OpenMM code with the backbone's topology and positions (N, CA, C; nanometers):
from openmm import Vec3, app, unit

residues = "UNK UNK UNK UNK UNK UNK UNK UNK UNK UNK UNK UNK UNK UNK UNK UNK UNK UNK UNK UNK UNK UNK UNK UNK UNK UNK UNK UNK UNK UNK UNK UNK UNK UNK UNK UNK UNK UNK UNK UNK UNK UNK UNK UNK UNK UNK UNK UNK UNK UNK UNK UNK UNK UNK UNK UNK UNK UNK UNK UNK".split()
positions = [
    Vec3(3.5674, 2.8165, -0.7291),
    Vec3(3.4634, 2.9047, -0.6932),
    Vec3(3.4534, 2.8982, -0.5390),
    Vec3(3.5351, 2.9729, -0.4733),
    Vec3(3.5372, 2.9689, -0.3265),
    Vec3(3.4569, 3.0786, -0.2629),
    Vec3(3.4145, 3.0514, -0.1406),
    Vec3(3.3537, 3.1527, -0.0595),
    Vec3(3.2082, 3.1882, -0.0861),
    Vec3(3.1346, 3.0981, -0.1562),
    Vec3(2.9939, 3.1326, -0.1807),
    Vec3(2.8987, 3.0436, -0.1014),
    Vec3(2.9542, 2.9602, -0.0115),
    Vec3(2.8699, 2.8817, 0.0773),
    Vec3(2.8330, 2.7425, 0.0323),
    Vec3(2.9103, 2.6853, -0.0609),
    Vec3(2.8806, 2.5517, -0.1102),
    Vec3(2.8878, 2.4463, 0.0024),
    Vec3(2.9980, 2.4507, 0.0758),
    Vec3(3.0169, 2.3550, 0.1847),
    Vec3(2.9166, 2.3746, 0.2946),
    Vec3(2.8849, 2.4969, 0.3290),
    Vec3(2.7828, 2.5276, 0.4293),
    Vec3(2.6478, 2.4718, 0.3882),
    Vec3(2.6109, 2.4899, 0.2621),
    Vec3(2.4857, 2.4354, 0.2121),
    Vec3(2.4866, 2.2839, 0.2159),
    Vec3(2.5946, 2.2222, 0.1722),
    Vec3(2.6074, 2.0759, 0.1717),
    Vec3(2.5972, 2.0215, 0.3136),
    Vec3(2.6639, 2.0858, 0.4088),
    Vec3(2.6562, 2.0412, 0.5482),
    Vec3(2.5143, 2.0503, 0.6047),
    Vec3(2.4433, 2.1606, 0.5697),
    Vec3(2.3051, 2.1761, 0.6166),
    Vec3(2.2140, 2.0689, 0.5591),
    Vec3(2.2278, 2.0391, 0.4302),
    Vec3(2.1477, 1.9340, 0.3690),
    Vec3(2.1798, 1.7976, 0.4286),
    Vec3(2.3084, 1.7717, 0.4504),
    Vec3(2.3520, 1.6471, 0.5082),
    Vec3(2.2906, 1.6321, 0.6477),
    Vec3(2.2962, 1.7365, 0.7300),
    Vec3(2.2439, 1.7304, 0.8672),
    Vec3(2.0908, 1.7034, 0.8640),
    Vec3(2.0226, 1.7570, 0.7640),
    Vec3(1.8770, 1.7389, 0.7558),
    Vec3(1.8390, 1.6008, 0.7052),
    Vec3(1.9197, 1.5435, 0.6112),
    Vec3(1.8782, 1.4211, 0.5441),
    Vec3(1.9535, 1.2955, 0.5791),
    Vec3(2.0640, 1.3052, 0.6516),
    Vec3(2.1503, 1.1884, 0.6685),
    Vec3(2.0819, 1.0672, 0.7359),
    Vec3(1.9840, 1.0906, 0.8182),
    Vec3(1.9162, 0.9823, 0.8863),
    Vec3(1.8314, 0.8974, 0.7928),
    Vec3(1.8060, 0.9443, 0.6736),
    Vec3(1.7243, 0.8697, 0.5755),
    Vec3(1.8039, 0.7660, 0.5003),
    Vec3(1.9354, 0.7624, 0.5223),
    Vec3(2.0216, 0.6718, 0.4479),
    Vec3(2.0949, 0.5787, 0.5419),
    Vec3(2.1091, 0.4533, 0.4990),
    Vec3(2.1800, 0.3546, 0.5790),
    Vec3(2.3326, 0.3820, 0.5771),
    Vec3(2.3867, 0.4041, 0.4607),
    Vec3(2.5285, 0.4354, 0.4472),
    Vec3(2.5435, 0.5858, 0.4214),
    Vec3(2.6296, 0.6502, 0.4987),
    Vec3(2.6422, 0.7954, 0.4839),
    Vec3(2.7818, 0.8370, 0.5268),
    Vec3(2.8262, 0.9469, 0.4636),
    Vec3(2.9608, 0.9996, 0.4952),
    Vec3(2.9672, 1.1435, 0.4462),
    Vec3(3.0318, 1.2285, 0.5233),
    Vec3(3.0554, 1.3669, 0.4798),
    Vec3(3.2028, 1.3954, 0.4911),
    Vec3(3.2716, 1.4139, 0.3829),
    Vec3(3.4133, 1.4390, 0.3793),
    Vec3(3.4421, 1.5620, 0.2984),
    Vec3(3.5385, 1.6392, 0.3429),
    Vec3(3.5901, 1.7510, 0.2642),
    Vec3(3.7070, 1.6947, 0.1816),
    Vec3(3.6760, 1.6487, 0.0633),
    Vec3(3.7743, 1.5745, -0.0180),
    Vec3(3.8942, 1.6630, -0.0511),
    Vec3(3.8695, 1.7895, -0.0855),
    Vec3(3.9817, 1.8769, -0.1232),
    Vec3(4.0834, 1.8934, -0.0074),
    Vec3(4.0321, 1.9294, 0.1082),
    Vec3(4.1204, 1.9512, 0.2223),
    Vec3(4.1879, 1.8206, 0.2689),
    Vec3(4.1078, 1.7150, 0.2787),
    Vec3(4.1599, 1.5847, 0.3284),
    Vec3(4.2642, 1.5288, 0.2302),
    Vec3(4.2407, 1.5394, 0.1006),
    Vec3(4.3334, 1.4834, 0.0035),
    Vec3(4.4638, 1.5649, 0.0010),
    Vec3(4.4578, 1.6933, 0.0184),
    Vec3(4.5795, 1.7736, 0.0245),
    Vec3(4.6634, 1.7369, 0.1453),
    Vec3(4.5962, 1.7118, 0.2580),
    Vec3(4.6710, 1.6786, 0.3821),
    Vec3(4.7199, 1.5352, 0.3821),
    Vec3(4.6329, 1.4418, 0.3445),
    Vec3(4.6597, 1.3010, 0.3700),
    Vec3(4.6726, 1.2131, 0.2434),
    Vec3(4.6332, 1.2647, 0.1283),
    Vec3(4.6366, 1.1893, 0.0009),
    Vec3(4.5032, 1.1191, -0.0228),
    Vec3(4.4843, 1.0845, -0.1511),
    Vec3(4.3563, 1.0247, -0.1915),
    Vec3(4.3320, 0.8875, -0.1325),
    Vec3(4.4373, 0.8086, -0.1115),
    Vec3(4.4162, 0.6761, -0.0485),
    Vec3(4.3590, 0.6908, 0.0896),
    Vec3(4.4060, 0.7862, 0.1657),
    Vec3(4.3519, 0.8094, 0.2989),
    Vec3(4.2050, 0.8558, 0.2952),
    Vec3(4.1730, 0.9390, 0.1989),
    Vec3(4.0349, 0.9844, 0.1836),
    Vec3(3.9471, 0.8652, 0.1488),
    Vec3(3.9915, 0.7808, 0.0563),
    Vec3(3.9183, 0.6632, 0.0202),
    Vec3(3.8947, 0.5714, 0.1411),
    Vec3(4.0002, 0.5458, 0.2158),
    Vec3(3.9895, 0.4603, 0.3353),
    Vec3(3.8938, 0.5191, 0.4369),
    Vec3(3.8999, 0.6496, 0.4577),
    Vec3(3.8119, 0.7127, 0.5527),
    Vec3(3.6651, 0.7015, 0.5046),
    Vec3(3.6438, 0.7249, 0.3779),
    Vec3(3.5082, 0.7126, 0.3196),
    Vec3(3.4509, 0.5750, 0.3409),
    Vec3(3.5261, 0.4722, 0.3061),
    Vec3(3.4811, 0.3353, 0.3188),
    Vec3(3.4581, 0.3002, 0.4671),
    Vec3(3.5506, 0.3416, 0.5526),
    Vec3(3.5360, 0.3083, 0.6939),
    Vec3(3.4147, 0.3748, 0.7570),
    Vec3(3.3852, 0.4967, 0.7150),
    Vec3(3.2640, 0.5601, 0.7694),
    Vec3(3.1386, 0.4966, 0.7186),
    Vec3(3.1399, 0.4487, 0.5948),
    Vec3(3.0214, 0.3809, 0.5426),
    Vec3(2.9991, 0.2497, 0.6143),
    Vec3(3.1082, 0.1808, 0.6427),
    Vec3(3.0978, 0.0515, 0.7113),
    Vec3(3.0941, 0.0659, 0.8642),
    Vec3(3.1079, 0.1878, 0.9100),
    Vec3(3.1143, 0.2169, 1.0536),
    Vec3(3.2221, 0.1374, 1.1226),
    Vec3(3.3362, 0.1311, 1.0567),
    Vec3(3.4569, 0.0614, 1.1096),
    Vec3(3.5634, 0.1655, 1.1374),
    Vec3(3.6402, 0.1443, 1.2421),
    Vec3(3.7542, 0.2300, 1.2721),
    Vec3(3.8800, 0.1657, 1.2171),
    Vec3(3.9768, 0.2487, 1.1757),
    Vec3(4.1095, 0.1996, 1.1329),
    Vec3(4.1031, 0.0926, 1.0262),
    Vec3(4.0309, 0.1200, 0.9194),
    Vec3(4.0182, 0.0280, 0.8086),
    Vec3(4.1511, 0.0205, 0.7325),
    Vec3(4.1998, -0.0997, 0.7137),
    Vec3(4.3219, -0.1197, 0.6382),
    Vec3(4.2918, -0.2076, 0.5164),
    Vec3(4.3321, -0.1658, 0.3957),
    Vec3(4.2936, -0.2408, 0.2774),
    Vec3(4.3542, -0.3804, 0.2747),
    Vec3(4.4650, -0.4054, 0.3426),
    Vec3(4.5286, -0.5369, 0.3386),
    Vec3(4.4843, -0.6255, 0.4567),
    Vec3(4.3906, -0.5802, 0.5379),
    Vec3(4.3406, -0.6610, 0.6473),
    Vec3(4.2428, -0.7677, 0.5935),
    Vec3(4.2409, -0.8859, 0.6536),
    Vec3(4.1518, -0.9910, 0.6090),
    Vec3(4.0070, -0.9589, 0.6328),
] * unit.nanometer
topology = app.Topology()
chain = topology.addChain("A")
for resn in residues:
    res = topology.addResidue(resn, chain)
    for name in ("N", "CA", "C"):
        topology.addAtom(name, app.Element.getBySymbol(name[0]), res)
């Protein structure tokens, strides 16, 4: 169901409410997973929640 403003609405809600949450992330899973794969999306999600750059799953 493309082109009816779902992402625009989600971005607007996120912009309004994100400061109320300690952990937060906004990812376009469909686009990111097509480009980089689901593992990269997962790593980006976790790294944004932890506010860490370059999160590697095998790092100590």
